[in-house]
Structure formats: C-alpha cells, structure tokens
C-alpha positions in Angstrom: -59.7 21.8 -3.4 -59.5 20.4 0.1 -57.4 17.2 0.4 -60.3 15.2 1.7 -62.5 16.1 -1.3 -62.2 14.5 -4.7 -63.2 15.9 -8.2 -66.7 14.8 -9.3 -66.8 11.8 -11.7 -67.3 12.0 -14.5 -65.9 15.5 -14.7 -68.2 18.4 -15.4 -67.4 21.0 -18.1 -65.7 20.8 -21.4 -63.2 18.0 -21.8 -62.6 17.8 -25.5 -61.0 21.2 -26.0 -59.3 22.2 -29.3 -55.9 21.0 -27.9 -57.3 17.7 -26.8 -59.1 17.2 -30.1 -55.8 17.7 -31.9 -54.1 15.1 -29.8 -57.1 12.7 -30.4 -56.6 12.9 -34.2 -53.0 11.8 -33.8 -53.7 9.1 -31.3 -56.5 7.5 -33.3 -54.4 7.6 -36.5 -51.5 5.8 -34.9 -53.8 3.4 -33.1 -55.6 2.5 -36.3 -52.2 1.8 -38.0 -51.3 -0.4 -35.0 -54.6 -2.3 -35.2 -54.0 -2.9 -39.0 -50.4 -4.1 -38.7 -51.2 -6.4 -35.8 -53.7 -8.2 -38.0 -50.9 -9.2 -40.5 -49.2 -11.4 -37.9 -50.5 -15.0 -38.6 -51.0 -15.9 -35.0 -52.1 -13.3 -32.4 -50.6 -15.3 -29.7 -47.1 -14.4 -31.0 -47.7 -10.7 -30.2 -49.6 -11.2 -27.0 -47.1 -13.5 -25.4 -44.1 -11.4 -26.3 -45.5 -7.9 -25.8 -47.3 -8.9 -22.5 -43.9 -9.6 -20.9 -42.5 -6.3 -22.0 -45.6 -4.6 -20.4 -45.3 -6.6 -17.3 -41.7 -5.6 -16.9 -42.3 -1.9 -17.5 -45.4 -1.6 -15.4 -43.8 -3.4 -12.4 -40.6 -1.2 -12.8 -42.8 1.9 -12.0 -43.4 0.3 -8.6 -39.7 -0.5 -8.2 -40.3 -4.2 -8.8 -37.2 -4.8 -11.0 -36.4 -7.8 -13.1 -35.1 -8.5 -16.7 -36.8 -9.9 -19.8 -34.1 -12.6 -19.7 -35.2 -13.6 -16.2 -38.9 -13.5 -17.2 -38.4 -15.8 -20.2 -36.3 -18.2 -18.0 -39.2 -18.2 -15.5 -41.5 -19.5 -18.3 -39.0 -22.3 -18.9 -38.6 -23.2 -15.2 -41.0 -21.7 -12.8 -39.4 -22.9 -9.6 -36.1 -21.2 -8.7 -36.5 -17.5 -9.4 -36.4 -14.4 -7.3 -39.6 -12.8 -5.9 -39.5 -9.8 -8.2 -39.4 -12.1 -11.3 -42.4 -14.1 -10.0 -44.3 -10.9 -9.2 -43.7 -9.6 -12.7 -44.7 -12.9 -14.2 -48.0 -12.8 -12.3 -48.6 -9.4 -13.9 -48.4 -10.9 -17.3 -50.8 -13.7 -16.2 -53.2 -11.1 -14.8 -53.2 -9.1 -18.0 -53.8 -12.2 -20.2 -56.6 -13.3 -17.8 -58.3 -9.9 -18.1 -58.0 -9.9 -21.9 -59.6 -13.4 -22.1 -62.5 -12.3 -19.9 -63.1 -9.1 -21.8 -63.1 -11.0 -25.1 -65.5 -13.6 -23.8 -67.9 -11.2 -22.1 -67.4 -8.0 -24.0 -67.6 -6.4 -20.6 -65.0 -5.0 -18.1 -66.8 -5.7 -14.8 -65.8 -5.3 -11.2 -65.6 -9.1 -11.1 -62.9 -9.0 -13.8 -61.0 -6.2 -12.0 -61.1 -8.1 -8.8 -59.8 -11.2 -10.6 -56.9 -9.2 -12.1 -55.9 -7.9 -8.6 -56.2 -11.4 -7.1 -53.9 -12.8 -9.8 -51.4 -10.0 -9.3 -51.2 -10.3 -5.6 -52.0 -14.0 -5.1 -54.8 -13.3 -2.5 -58.5 -12.6 -2.3 -58.3 -9.5 -0.1 -60.7 -7.6 -2.3 -61.3 -3.9 -1.8 -59.3 -2.3 1.1 -61.0 -2.1 4.5 -58.5 0.4 5.8 -57.5 4.0 4.8 -55.4 4.2 1.7 -51.8 5.6 1.6 -51.8 9.4 1.9 -49.5 11.6 -0.1 -47.5 14.3 1.8 -45.6 17.3 0.7 -42.0 16.3 1.1 -40.9 19.7 2.4 -43.7 20.6 4.8 -45.2 17.1 5.7 -48.6 18.4 4.9 -51.1 15.8 3.5 -51.9 16.8 -0.1 -54.0 13.8 -1.0 -55.9 11.2 0.9 -57.7 8.3 -0.9 -61.4 8.0 -0.3 -62.4 6.3 2.9 -62.7 2.5 2.7 -66.5 2.4 3.3 -67.0 4.5 0.1 -64.8 2.3 -2.1 -67.5 -0.2 -3.2 -69.9 2.6 -4.3 -67.2 4.5 -6.1 -66.1 1.4 -7.9 -69.6 0.6 -8.9 -70.0 4.1 -10.3 -66.8 3.6 -12.2 -68.0 0.3 -13.6 -71.2 2.0 -14.7 -69.2 4.7 -16.5 -67.0 2.0 -18.3 -70.2 0.6 -19.8 -72.1 3.8 -20.4 -72.9 5.2 -23.8 -70.8 8.2 -23.2 -70.6 10.9 -25.9 -67.0 11.3 -25.1 -64.3 9.8 -27.3 -63.2 6.4 -26.0 -59.6 7.5 -25.6 -60.7 10.4 -23.4 -62.8 7.9 -21.4 -59.8 5.6 -21.0 -57.8 8.5 -19.5 -60.6 9.5 -17.2 -61.1 5.9 -16.0 -57.4 5.5 -15.3 -57.3 8.7 -13.2 -60.4 7.8 -11.3 -59.3 4.3 -10.5 -55.9 5.5 -9.2 -57.7 8.2 -7.2 -60.1 5.6 -5.6 -57.1 3.4 -4.9 -59.4 0.5 -4.2 -57.0 -2.2 -3.2 -54.4 -2.8 -0.4 -51.7 -3.2 -3.0 -51.4 -3.5 -6.8 -53.5 -0.3 -7.6 -51.0 1.1 -10.1 -50.4 -2.2 -11.9 -54.2 -3.0 -12.0 -54.9 0.5 -13.3 -52.4 0.1 -16.1 -54.0 -3.2 -17.1 -57.4 -1.5 -17.3 -56.0 0.9 -19.9 -55.4 -1.8 -22.5 -58.6 -3.8 -21.5 -60.7 -0.7 -22.1 -59.2 -0.2 -25.6 -60.0 -3.9 -26.4 -63.6 -3.5 -24.9 -64.1 -0.4 -27.0 -62.8 -2.2 -30.1 -60.1 0.2 -30.8 -57.8 -2.8 -30.7 -58.5 -6.5 -31.4 -55.8 -7.7 -29.1 -53.8 -6.3 -26.2 -50.8 -5.0 -28.0 -50.6 -1.3 -26.9 -49.0 -0.9 -23.5 -48.6 2.6 -21.9 -46.4 1.5 -19.0 -43.1 2.1 -20.8 -44.3 5.6 -21.7 -45.4 6.2 -18.1 -42.1 4.7 -16.7 -40.1 7.1 -18.9 -42.1 10.1 -17.8 -42.9 9.0 -14.2 -42.5 12.5 -12.7 -44.9 14.0 -15.2 -47.4 11.1 -14.7 -47.6 11.5 -10.9 -47.6 15.3 -11.1 -50.5 15.1 -13.6 -52.6 12.8 -11.4 -52.2 15.1 -8.4 -52.6 18.5 -10.2 -55.9 17.2 -11.8 -57.2 16.2 -8.3 -56.3 19.6 -6.9 -57.6 21.8 -9.7 -60.2 19.7 -11.5 -58.6 20.9 -14.7 -58.3 17.9 -17.1 -56.7 19.2 -20.3 -53.1 18.6 -19.4 -53.8 15.1 -18.1 -55.8 14.2 -21.2 -53.1 15.5 -23.5 -50.4 13.5 -21.5 -52.3 10.3 -21.9 -53.2 10.8 -25.6 -49.6 11.6 -26.4 -48.7 8.3 -24.7 -51.2 6.4 -26.9 -49.8 8.0 -30.1 -46.1 7.5 -29.2 -46.6 4.0 -27.9 -48.7 3.0 -30.9 -46.0 4.3 -33.3 -43.3 2.4 -31.5 -45.3 -0.8 -31.3 -46.2 -0.6 -35.0 -42.5 -0.3 -35.9 -41.7 -3.2 -33.6 -44.4 -5.4 -35.1 -43.2 -4.6 -38.7 -39.7 -5.7 -37.7 -41.1 -8.9 -36.1 -43.1 -9.6 -39.3 -40.0 -9.1 -41.5 -38.0 -11.5 -39.3 -40.8 -14.0 -39.2 -40.9 -14.1 -43.0 -37.2 -14.4 -43.2 -36.9 -17.3 -40.8 -39.9 -18.9 -42.4 -38.3 -18.9 -45.8 -34.9 -20.1 -44.4 -36.4 -23.0 -42.5 -38.6 -24.0 -45.4 -35.6 -24.0 -47.7 -33.2 -25.9 -45.5 -35.2 -28.2 -43.3 -37.8 -30.8 -44.3 -39.5 -30.5 -40.9 -40.7 -26.9 -41.6 -44.3 -26.2 -40.5 -46.3 -23.1 -39.6 -46.7 -24.5 -36.1 -43.0 -24.6 -35.7 -42.7 -20.9 -36.8 -45.5 -20.0 -34.3 -43.6 -21.8 -31.5 -40.3 -20.0 -32.2 -42.1 -16.6 -32.1 -44.5 -17.2 -29.3 -41.6 -18.6 -27.2 -38.5 -16.6 -28.0 -36.9 -18.9 -25.3 -38.3 -22.3 -26.2 -37.6 -25.9 -25.1 -38.2 -29.4 -26.1 -41.5 -29.7 -24.0 -42.9 -26.6 -25.7 -42.2 -27.9 -29.2 -43.5 -31.4 -28.2 -46.8 -29.9 -27.2 -47.2 -27.4 -30.0 -46.3 -29.8 -32.9 -47.6 -33.0 -31.4 -44.3 -34.8 -31.9 -42.2 -37.0 -29.7 -39.6 -35.7 -27.3 -36.8 -37.1 -29.4 -38.2 -35.5 -32.6 -38.7 -32.1 -30.9 -35.1 -32.3 -29.6 -33.8 -33.2 -33.1 -35.6 -30.3 -34.7 -34.3 -27.7 -32.1 -30.7 -29.1 -32.3 -30.8 -28.8 -36.1 -32.0 -25.2 -35.9 -29.3 -24.4 -33.3 -26.6 -26.0 -35.6 -28.0 -23.9 -38.4 -27.7 -20.6 -36.4 -31.4 -19.9 -36.3 -31.4 -20.6 -32.5 -28.8 -20.4 -29.8 -28.7 -23.4 -27.5 -28.2 -22.9 -23.7 -28.7 -24.9 -20.5 -30.6 -24.3 -17.2 -29.6 -27.0 -14.7 -29.9 -30.2 -16.7 -32.3 -28.9 -19.3 -31.5 -27.3 -22.6 -33.3 -24.3 -23.9 -33.1 -22.5 -27.3 -33.2 -18.7 -27.9 -34.5 -17.1 -31.1 -31.7 -14.6 -30.7 -32.7 -12.3 -33.6 -36.2 -11.9 -32.2 -34.8 -11.3 -28.7 -32.6 -8.5 -30.1 -35.7 -6.8 -31.4 -37.6 -7.2 -28.2 -34.7 -6.3 -25.8 -33.2 -3.3 -27.7 -36.1 -0.9 -27.8 -35.5 2.8 -28.2 -36.7 5.5 -25.8 -40.2 6.9 -26.4 -39.4 10.6 -27.2 -42.2 12.8 -25.9 -41.3 16.3 -27.0 
C-alpha cells in the first residue's frame, strides 16, 4: 500500500477469524472475572484513584515521560513543587477520570469528550491539528513509510470514527476497541498527546460498551512492556490491511491485563479487610469512611481525612498519629507538612510483576 494511502475504515473482509475468536473467548472470560471482583470493593473510588495513577505512569512512560508512583502520590499531597514530567503524568490521570465521568453521565464517547481529554492532557485548546502529522521513516533508508492523513481531512475522519464508536456493529466490542485504537492512532488528530489520548479511549470504550462498570483495566503497561510489537503491529496493519495479528495482540493484552488486575484487586481486598478488622478492634474512631480514605489515598494527610470524615484538623491529626504509632501507617514529612503512607497497600501497588505474553 502506498504510504499516502490508508486502509479503509471500518476494514473490509473477515475480522473474526478462528484465531481471533479463540482469543476473544479468553479475553471475555478474564474481563468478566475482573468486572465481578471489582464490584466486591465497597467504594469504587478506591480502585479508580489508585489504578488510574498506575495507568498514567505506564502510558506516559511509553512516550518517554518518566516519573515514579511515589512522585505522583506526593504531587497529590502538594501540587506546587514538582518536576514537569510528574505534572504531565498527573494531568493524564485527570484526563482519564474526566473522560470516565463524561462517559458515565452521557453513555456516549463523543468527539467533544475526546477533545476535552486532549485539552486536559496538554493544558491547551489547540484542537485538531492544522499542520501535517509526524511522518515515520525507515531508519536505514530514510524512506517515508507512513504519513498521517492531511490536516484538512482530520475532522471528517474523526467524525466517521465517532459514528463507528456509536454504531450497532455486529463485531464483538473488543474487536471494535482494537479497531478504534488503530484508527485513532492512524489519524493522529492532535498536535501532541495522540498516543496517550488513544490509550484512554481504550478503557472508555469498554465502559461505554458495559464490559466494565468502572475504568480498572489499563492496557498501557502491557503496551509498554511490548512496545516494539505494538508499533510494528500498527505499521504492518497499515501497510497490508491484514488485521488478524493486530487483533490478537490487543485481545491478549486485554486477557493478560485483566488477569493481573484481578489478582491485584483480590490482594487489595484482603488487605482492606485485614486493616478494617485491626482498626475496628484497636481504635474507637474506626469508621468505613476512614478505611475508604486510607485506600483511596495511599499517601494521605490531615486535610484529606478532615474532609472525608468531617472532623476537625486536631481530630484528624490525632487519628493519623495513632495509626502511625500502631504501625498501620508510616509517618513522613514534606516541607512543614506531615503525610502518612499506607505502606502495605503501596507495596502491593508498586511491586507489580511483569505481564508475561508468551
């Protein structure tokens, strides 16, 4: 296929081949398990707030925007003095949560929402690009192998993509998700933030399609660990208009990521019950709101507890100091302000195994 041409969308021909159907069975099974276990957490905000930061970190790392989960949690405590990469990754988490709220409210994934996501990511209202997109060249020969669509075609192509997102396609929704992601990255509609916006669309489409109730499945870690295969798959599909390998790659990502996230949520739930029983037994100030705070904010502070529990600053400080003295939390300081880490939860979130795609 000529570099200036692009595969038709939606693709023609058979997509749900026997090999793709086999992967679909596995992906749906593990996705259903994840949806079920996520419902057992008493407050969905616990998962959304913690897992969204993991996604933000992994997705941004694909674009060589590097920070740590520790830095991200400290950013939530004190938004002022942080490096640009940490701020940029924190904006990703904000964009993801904004998109989720819009999709839940509207039950739609519109161009308006996509534009708002990119605006939150980049901190500007540049909208669709008005200049040619970045071309891909063969590193050895310098030959252009891919050139994004011309800027004047972007609004039409994005409108067509929006129509497909809301169409009554006979294709499986997970196949649709993989197609939508590929087409979005091929259009490359924005000046910057295309990769990150496209990865946010993955999870929002699953929520819109009701395969998940909340945004807890994030493919960015899988993509980051198989980056070469990801970019090769994007380009080979553009060149050949053969979709099977791309669909299998994405479906395996869903299955692997769902399995990993299910295990993580099970571990979080076990820890939550353990700490709940311990605090209830040893402290008269136990409440479900307190537990929710300690798991929604693995790095918490007096102001967070004050707000969530509706108590005075002195009372919130007394509660947190008592939990630190008891070993439930670790007490630290940023500048003049104390903060408290739920260290057992952080161990679960920070020490995540590799996703093994064999």
